[in-house]
MIKERO-874245 format. One record per residue (C-alpha): x, y, z; residue number from 1. Coordinates in Angstrom, 3 decimals. Example, Ala and Ser with C-alpha at 12.3 -4.5 7.8 and 13.67 -1.06 7.14 Angstrom:
{u->12.300	v->-4.500	w->7.800	num->1}
{u->13.670	v->-1.060	w->7.140	num->2}
This chain:
{u->0.000	v->0.000	w->0.000	num->1}
{u->1.723	v->3.163	w->-1.186	num->2}
{u->0.322	v->6.347	w->0.306	num->3}
{u->0.096	v->9.132	w->-2.276	num->4}
{u->-1.403	v->11.821	w->-0.062	num->5}
{u->-2.433	v->11.939	w->3.567	num->6}
{u->-6.104	v->12.859	w->3.801	num->7}
{u->-6.976	v->11.844	w->7.345	num->8}
{u->-5.947	v->9.504	w->10.106	num->9}
{u->-8.342	v->7.594	w->12.310	num->10}
{u->-6.961	v->6.447	w->15.645	num->11}
{u->-8.728	v->3.460	w->17.144	num->12}
{u->-8.081	v->1.855	w->20.494	num->13}
{u->-9.005	v->-1.686	w->21.356	num->14}
{u->-9.791	v->-2.762	w->24.882	num->15}
{u->-9.213	v->-6.405	w->25.693	num->16}
{u->-11.802	v->-8.192	w->27.804	num->17}
{u->-10.262	v->-10.949	w->29.875	num->18}
{u->-8.433	v->-14.005	w->28.577	num->19}
{u->-11.005	v->-14.678	w->25.850	num->20}
{u->-9.324	v->-12.208	w->23.484	num->21}
{u->-12.445	v->-10.114	w->22.955	num->22}
{u->-11.831	v->-6.628	w->21.586	num->23}
{u->-14.120	v->-3.628	w->21.283	num->24}
{u->-14.574	v->-2.335	w->17.729	num->25}
{u->-17.312	v->-0.010	w->16.486	num->26}
{u->-19.414	v->-0.570	w->19.588	num->27}
{u->-19.321	v->-4.372	w->19.480	num->28}
{u->-17.115	v->-7.017	w->21.027	num->29}
{u->-15.224	v->-9.136	w->18.494	num->30}
{u->-12.993	v->-12.147	w->19.043	num->31}
{u->-9.353	v->-11.711	w->18.048	num->32}
{u->-7.724	v->-9.176	w->15.744	num->33}
{u->-7.294	v->-11.295	w->12.603	num->34}
{u->-9.430	v->-8.999	w->10.430	num->35}
{u->-8.261	v->-5.733	w->11.983	num->36}
{u->-5.748	v->-3.650	w->10.042	num->37}
{u->-3.091	v->-2.751	w->12.607	num->38}
{u->-0.560	v->0.026	w->12.093	num->39}
{u->2.665	v->1.322	w->13.587	num->40}
{u->2.774	v->3.620	w->16.609	num->41}
{u->3.202	v->7.246	w->15.448	num->42}
{u->2.044	v->6.348	w->11.917	num->43}
{u->0.692	v->9.883	w->11.218	num->44}
{u->4.180	v->11.290	w->11.815	num->45}
{u->5.753	v->8.618	w->9.596	num->46}
{u->3.352	v->9.541	w->6.783	num->47}
{u->4.243	v->13.222	w->7.166	num->48}
{u->7.947	v->12.373	w->6.999	num->49}
{u->7.404	v->10.510	w->3.731	num->50}
{u->5.374	v->13.315	w->2.184	num->51}
{u->7.283	v->16.365	w->3.357	num->52}
{u->10.516	v->15.742	w->5.261	num->53}
{u->11.638	v->19.408	w->5.148	num->54}
{u->10.291	v->20.419	w->8.587	num->55}
{u->12.138	v->17.445	w->10.066	num->56}
{u->15.498	v->17.799	w->8.270	num->57}
{u->17.474	v->17.591	w->11.506	num->58}
{u->15.651	v->14.489	w->12.709	num->59}
{u->14.675	v->12.381	w->9.703	num->60}
{u->15.925	v->9.210	w->11.353	num->61}
{u->13.266	v->6.829	w->12.628	num->62}
{u->14.059	v->4.557	w->15.567	num->63}
{u->12.205	v->1.245	w->15.844	num->64}
{u->11.752	v->-0.143	w->19.342	num->65}
{u->9.624	v->-2.849	w->20.967	num->66}
{u->6.994	v->-0.775	w->22.771	num->67}
{u->5.164	v->2.512	w->23.141	num->68}
{u->6.966	v->3.345	w->26.403	num->69}
{u->10.274	v->3.308	w->24.546	num->70}
{u->8.804	v->5.444	w->21.733	num->71}
{u->7.818	v->8.043	w->24.309	num->72}
{u->11.276	v->7.868	w->25.914	num->73}
{u->12.914	v->8.590	w->22.557	num->74}
{u->10.455	v->11.430	w->21.931	num->75}
{u->11.611	v->13.011	w->25.220	num->76}
{u->15.125	v->12.950	w->23.734	num->77}
{u->13.967	v->14.683	w->20.537	num->78}
{u->13.922	v->11.534	w->18.390	num->79}
{u->11.207	v->10.038	w->16.188	num->80}
{u->10.303	v->6.471	w->17.117	num->81}
{u->7.798	v->3.795	w->16.239	num->82}
{u->6.917	v->0.245	w->17.204	num->83}
{u->4.554	v->-2.426	w->16.017	num->84}
{u->1.515	v->-3.568	w->18.008	num->85}
{u->1.755	v->-6.644	w->20.230	num->86}
{u->5.528	v->-6.492	w->20.796	num->87}
{u->8.491	v->-8.588	w->19.719	num->88}
{u->8.024	v->-11.105	w->16.936	num->89}
{u->4.751	v->-9.580	w->15.722	num->90}
{u->6.098	v->-7.583	w->12.754	num->91}
{u->3.876	v->-7.669	w->9.667	num->92}
{u->5.067	v->-6.899	w->6.148	num->93}
{u->2.127	v->-4.487	w->5.875	num->94}
{u->4.047	v->-2.116	w->8.191	num->95}
{u->6.917	v->-1.729	w->5.722	num->96}
{u->5.301	v->0.925	w->3.502	num->97}
{u->5.154	v->3.424	w->6.360	num->98}
{u->8.966	v->3.281	w->6.462	num->99}
{u->9.643	v->3.317	w->2.708	num->100}
{u->12.466	v->5.699	w->1.863	num->101}
{u->13.212	v->6.589	w->5.490	num->102}
{u->16.450	v->6.016	w->7.390	num->103}
{u->15.716	v->3.473	w->10.125	num->104}
{u->17.598	v->2.353	w->13.215	num->105}
{u->16.313	v->-0.742	w->14.999	num->106}
{u->17.130	v->-0.675	w->18.713	num->107}
{u->17.514	v->-4.166	w->20.144	num->108}
{u->16.267	v->-5.003	w->23.639	num->109}
{u->18.687	v->-7.078	w->25.723	num->110}
{u->16.935	v->-10.442	w->25.441	num->111}
{u->16.496	v->-13.294	w->22.983	num->112}
{u->13.084	v->-12.072	w->21.794	num->113}
{u->14.511	v->-8.592	w->21.211	num->114}
{u->17.415	v->-9.871	w->19.128	num->115}
{u->15.171	v->-12.142	w->17.049	num->116}
{u->12.645	v->-9.345	w->16.526	num->117}
{u->15.357	v->-6.929	w->15.394	num->118}
{u->16.660	v->-9.392	w->12.814	num->119}
{u->13.121	v->-10.012	w->11.538	num->120}
{u->12.447	v->-6.284	w->11.091	num->121}
{u->15.884	v->-5.689	w->9.537	num->122}
{u->15.277	v->-8.374	w->6.933	num->123}
{u->11.766	v->-7.092	w->6.243	num->124}
{u->12.885	v->-3.482	w->5.664	num->125}
{u->15.904	v->-4.165	w->3.442	num->126}
{u->15.254	v->-2.661	w->0.022	num->127}
{u->12.302	v->-0.664	w->1.370	num->128}
{u->13.807	v->1.767	w->3.873	num->129}
{u->16.458	v->4.160	w->2.550	num->130}
{u->18.817	v->2.439	w->4.964	num->131}
{u->18.343	v->0.269	w->8.010	num->132}
{u->20.794	v->-0.537	w->10.813	num->133}
{u->20.707	v->-2.360	w->14.126	num->134}
{u->21.709	v->-0.666	w->17.363	num->135}
{u->22.649	v->-3.249	w->19.985	num->136}
{u->22.421	v->-1.451	w->23.323	num->137}
{u->24.776	v->-3.937	w->25.006	num->138}
{u->27.551	v->-2.841	w->22.640	num->139}
{u->27.023	v->0.731	w->23.879	num->140}
{u->26.459	v->-0.239	w->27.529	num->141}
{u->27.901	v->-3.666	w->28.440	num->142}
{u->26.325	v->-3.586	w->31.924	num->143}
{u->22.768	v->-3.115	w->30.617	num->144}
{u->20.651	v->-5.588	w->32.614	num->145}
{u->18.973	v->-8.591	w->31.008	num->146}
{u->15.744	v->-7.507	w->29.276	num->147}
{u->17.039	v->-3.921	w->29.339	num->148}
{u->15.629	v->-1.547	w->26.738	num->149}
{u->16.260	v->1.993	w->25.496	num->150}
{u->14.423	v->3.455	w->28.504	num->151}
{u->16.757	v->1.570	w->30.873	num->152}
{u->19.699	v->2.689	w->28.732	num->153}
{u->18.820	v->6.388	w->29.094	num->154}
{u->17.977	v->6.018	w->32.806	num->155}
{u->21.524	v->4.693	w->33.329	num->156}
{u->23.019	v->7.725	w->31.569	num->157}
{u->23.423	v->6.244	w->28.094	num->158}
{u->23.683	v->8.459	w->25.000	num->159}
{u->22.916	v->7.591	w->21.390	num->160}
């Protein structure tokens, strides 16, 4: 899906009801999200970057992390970040178009799931993003705790 022009964005939130996997959509409870078109966190900003990067010339890099908390942490540091819904290992090829032509850095959490997720996203974005690179936080901070993420990295004084 190539986006020619941004007309409008509709933000929808889904509330999960218990362990049955029921989600609220358009006033009704549905089971599962198989037929729901999910998108990346901060997708309106990603679309604006694709269409008109000039206002963002100093920050046209996009950082991919595992969760919304980490996106907000990077935003506090003046960086543009995104993540896919449902966490590590849940990347869909349908997310790729939002990153077409952008320069992407994938920040790896310090755990097996994080490393596997990063490799999956890297492979998926090759030939689509302008460039894509992995940032392994343990290389920058060897004492990052197991399961540590970019928020932990910054809280311990790390700098990108």
